[in-house]
C-alpha positions in Angstrom: 0.9 147.8 186.5 3.0 144.8 187.4 0.8 142.4 189.5 2.2 140.2 192.3 0.7 136.7 192.1 -1.6 135.7 195.1 -0.5 138.7 197.2 -3.4 141.1 197.6 -1.6 143.2 200.2 1.4 143.9 198.0 -1.0 144.7 195.1 -3.1 147.0 197.3 0.0 148.8 198.4 1.1 149.3 194.8 -2.4 150.4 193.8 -2.4 152.9 196.6 0.9 154.5 195.4 -0.6 154.8 191.8 -3.9 156.2 193.1 -2.1 158.9 195.0 0.1 159.8 192.0 -3.0 159.9 189.8 -4.8 162.1 192.2 -1.9 164.4 192.2 -2.1 164.6 188.4 -5.7 165.7 188.7 -7.4 162.4 187.9 -11.0 161.8 189.0 -11.1 158.1 188.0 -8.2 155.6 188.2 -8.4 152.2 186.4 -6.3 149.1 187.1 -5.9 145.9 185.1 -7.9 142.7 185.2 -7.2 140.7 188.3 -5.0 143.5 189.6 -5.7 142.5 193.2 -4.6 138.8 193.1 -3.2 137.7 189.7 -4.6 135.6 187.0 -2.6 132.4 186.4 -4.4 130.0 188.8 -4.3 126.3 188.1 -7.5 125.2 189.8 -10.8 126.6 191.2 -9.6 125.6 194.7 -6.4 127.5 194.3 -8.1 130.7 193.1 -10.9 130.5 195.6 -8.7 131.3 198.6 -7.7 134.6 197.0 -11.3 135.6 196.0 -13.3 138.0 198.1 -16.9 139.1 198.4 -17.9 142.6 197.1 -18.2 144.6 199.4 -15.3 142.9 201.2 -11.9 143.6 202.8 -10.1 144.9 199.8 -13.0 147.1 198.4 -13.4 148.6 201.9 -9.7 149.5 202.0 -9.8 151.1 198.6 -13.0 152.9 199.5 -11.3 154.4 202.6 -8.5 155.7 200.4 -11.0 157.1 197.9 -12.8 158.9 200.8 -9.6 160.4 202.0 -8.4 161.9 198.7 -11.7 162.2 196.8 -11.3 159.9 193.9 -12.9 156.8 192.2 -11.1 153.6 191.4 -11.9 150.6 189.1 -9.9 147.5 189.6 -9.9 143.8 188.7 -10.3 141.1 191.3 -11.8 137.7 191.9 -15.2 137.9 193.5 -16.8 134.9 195.3 -20.3 134.3 196.4 -21.4 131.2 198.5 -20.8 128.9 195.6 -19.5 130.8 192.6 -16.2 132.5 191.5 -16.3 135.5 189.1 -13.7 137.4 187.3 -14.9 140.9 188.3 -14.2 144.6 188.2 -15.1 146.7 191.2 -15.8 150.4 190.8 -15.5 152.2 194.2 -15.5 155.8 195.4 -15.8 157.9 198.5 -19.3 156.6 199.2 -18.6 152.9 198.8 -19.0 150.4 196.0 -20.5 152.1 193.0 -20.8 149.1 190.7 -19.6 145.6 190.0 -19.1 143.9 186.6 -18.7 140.2 186.2 -16.8 139.0 183.1 -19.3 137.5 180.6 -17.1 136.1 177.9 -14.6 133.7 179.3 -11.6 132.4 177.2 -10.0 129.0 178.0 -7.1 130.7 179.8 -5.9 131.3 183.3 -8.5 131.6 186.0 -11.2 132.0 183.4 -11.1 128.3 183.0 -12.6 127.9 186.4 -14.8 131.1 186.7 -18.5 131.3 186.3 -19.7 133.4 183.3 -21.0 136.8 184.4 -24.7 136.7 185.3 -25.5 140.4 185.1 -26.2 142.7 182.2 -23.6 145.3 181.2 -24.1 148.2 183.5 -23.5 152.0 183.4 -22.5 153.7 186.6 -22.2 157.3 187.7 -18.7 158.7 188.5 -19.3 162.4 189.2 -20.8 163.8 186.0 -19.6 160.9 183.9 -21.5 157.7 183.0 -19.0 154.8 183.0 -19.4 151.3 181.6 -17.1 148.3 182.4 -16.2 145.1 180.7 -13.1 142.9 181.0 -10.4 141.7 178.5 -12.0 139.1 176.1 -15.3 140.9 176.4 -13.8 143.6 174.2 -13.5 141.2 171.3 -17.3 141.1 171.2 -18.4 144.5 169.8 -21.9 144.1 171.2 -20.5 144.6 174.7 -19.4 148.2 174.2 -22.4 149.0 172.0 -24.8 147.9 174.7 -23.1 150.2 177.2 -23.0 153.1 174.8 -26.7 152.7 174.1 -27.3 152.7 177.9 -25.6 156.1 178.0 -22.0 155.4 178.7 -19.6 158.2 177.8 -16.6 156.3 179.0 -16.0 152.6 178.6 -13.3 150.8 180.6 -11.6 147.6 179.6 -9.3 146.2 182.4 -7.4 143.4 180.7 -4.6 140.8 180.9 -3.5 140.7 177.3 -0.8 138.0 176.7 1.4 137.5 173.7 -0.7 136.9 170.6 -2.9 139.9 171.5 -0.7 142.6 170.0 -3.1 143.5 167.2 -6.0 143.5 169.7 -4.1 146.1 171.8 -3.3 148.0 168.6 -6.7 148.2 167.0 -9.5 147.2 169.3 -9.6 150.3 171.7 -9.6 152.7 168.8 -12.3 150.8 166.9 -14.6 150.6 169.9 -14.2 154.2 170.7 -14.8 155.3 167.1 -17.8 153.1 166.4 -19.6 154.1 169.6 -18.3 157.7 169.9 -17.1 157.2 173.5 -13.9 157.5 175.4 -12.3 154.1 175.8 -9.6 153.1 178.3 -7.9 149.7 177.8 -5.7 149.0 180.8 -3.3 146.1 180.6 -0.7 144.7 183.0 3.0 144.2 182.4 5.6 141.7 183.7 5.4 138.0 184.2 3.3 135.6 186.4 4.2 132.0 186.7 6.3 132.2 183.5 3.5 133.9 181.6 4.2 137.3 180.1 1.8 140.2 179.7 2.2 142.7 176.9 1.2 146.1 178.4 0.3 148.6 175.7 -2.5 150.3 177.7 -4.3 153.0 175.8 -6.8 155.8 176.2 -8.7 156.8 173.1 -11.2 159.6 172.4 -14.6 159.3 170.6 -13.0 160.0 167.2 -10.7 157.0 167.6 -7.7 159.2 168.3 -5.2 157.8 170.8 -4.8 160.3 173.7 -2.2 158.4 175.8 -0.5 155.0 175.5 2.2 153.0 177.3 4.8 150.6 176.0 5.0 146.8 176.4 7.1 146.6 179.6 6.8 149.8 181.5 4.6 150.6 184.5 3.2 154.0 183.5 0.5 156.4 184.6 -1.7 157.5 181.6 -3.8 160.6 182.1 -6.3 162.1 179.7 -9.2 164.5 179.9 -12.7 163.6 178.7 -15.1 166.1 177.2 -18.3 164.3 178.2 -20.6 166.5 176.1 -18.6 165.6 173.0 -19.1 161.9 173.8 -22.8 162.4 174.2 -23.2 164.0 170.8 -23.8 161.1 168.5 -25.0 163.2 165.5 -21.9 164.3 163.7 -22.3 167.0 161.0 -19.2 167.0 158.7 -20.8 169.0 155.9 -24.1 170.7 156.7 -26.9 169.3 154.6 -24.5 166.9 152.7 -22.6 164.7 155.2 -24.2 163.8 158.5 -23.5 160.6 160.5 -25.5 159.4 163.5 -24.1 156.0 164.6 -27.1 155.3 166.8 -30.0 156.8 164.8 -28.6 155.1 161.6 -28.7 151.6 163.1 -31.0 148.9 161.7 -31.7 146.6 164.6 -34.2 144.6 162.7 -31.4 143.4 160.5 -29.2 142.2 163.3 -31.3 139.2 164.5 -28.5 136.6 163.7 -26.3 138.2 166.3 -28.6 137.2 169.1 -29.5 133.7 167.8 -27.8 130.7 169.3 -25.8 128.5 167.0 
């Protein structure tokens, strides 16, 4: 998706067109990029604040109403504000309202993340019909613990709305497949295209299955609807028997958490 800077109405209109097209293609869940509602390249907290909204709020309510009319769920990036804090967030909504909210935990020194508050909630897993869906945002994906925590909590599908810029080409190429494979989950990395304030975004959105196989992908400059079907039972089956009695892999049962202490120790 090509996102208009500081123009939520134009972006909601564009999202509505894609949501309707996705519904026509049989999708149950539609995912949009990071900050899809308002853009990313803000130069101050004060500038970004005026385009942030509470959740629930005006934009989530409008998307909920559309979900209610056509029977679909939507995840999209936006700026969330509380009384005193600004979060880079992803809202998951459906016919019954807001299903879940994720606030970006790992913040790079880039764009609006320079002024946002780090996420203050654990990684969550939310119900979308029969599926259990986890969400994180952009730079979070470079921390493998993020997807692993969601997978351990039961996620079968992990979403990564993102704003990958130049320099992230190898991230786009390898990260979604690695995270899907190592957690045996479906993984959807959804990036934007186009430019904002002279800053370019590289596209290359991708949907990957639990074996690490790419199911659908987009180029670096095209707005494109990617559609894939998820076999949830396949994602739930973590014990993989390749040769009975000789070659069995269980990426969760084979873990050794007692050896991972340095990961959670502060420097």
